[in-house]
C-alpha positions, 0 to 999 in steps of 0.5 A: 490529496488523500481524498483525491488520490482514493477519487482519482488514482488507478486501483489495484485490489488483493484479498487483504489489500489495495492500492491507489495509483496516481504518478502525476502526484510526484514532483520528480522521478524516483520521489513518491509518496504513500499513505498507509490506511487500516481500519479499526474493524481490524483490530485494536490499535496496537494490532492496527499499528502493527500491520502499520508498520509491517506495511510501511517496511514491505513497502519500502523494500521493494521500493527499494528493489524498484523505483517508481514513484507517485502517490500511494495510498495502501488499504488494509481491509481485512481482519487483524487477526486473521493474518500475519506478517508472511502474507501480508508481505506476498499481497504487496508483492503481487500487487507491487508487480502489477503495479510495475507491469502496467506501466 
């Protein structure tokens, strides 16, 4: 499913994040699936897991505000040592707003 979404999903970019979305993967309205990808280039395992926790928390908070459905992949493409939680939250919120505008 992840490979199919990476190939066929609509892409939204920010400086450190890329979000792929395919709304046809949802069985019903208000249901979503999300995968978080953080490459080894971002840092060691502790850093990568911290970034995934931040993205999971931020995505959940944004989802509570505005219900959307479909399949998502959130890919971190930066360096883990150069980003903090507020910066990551701001980028994800910016992408999330562009997803809702394009619907």
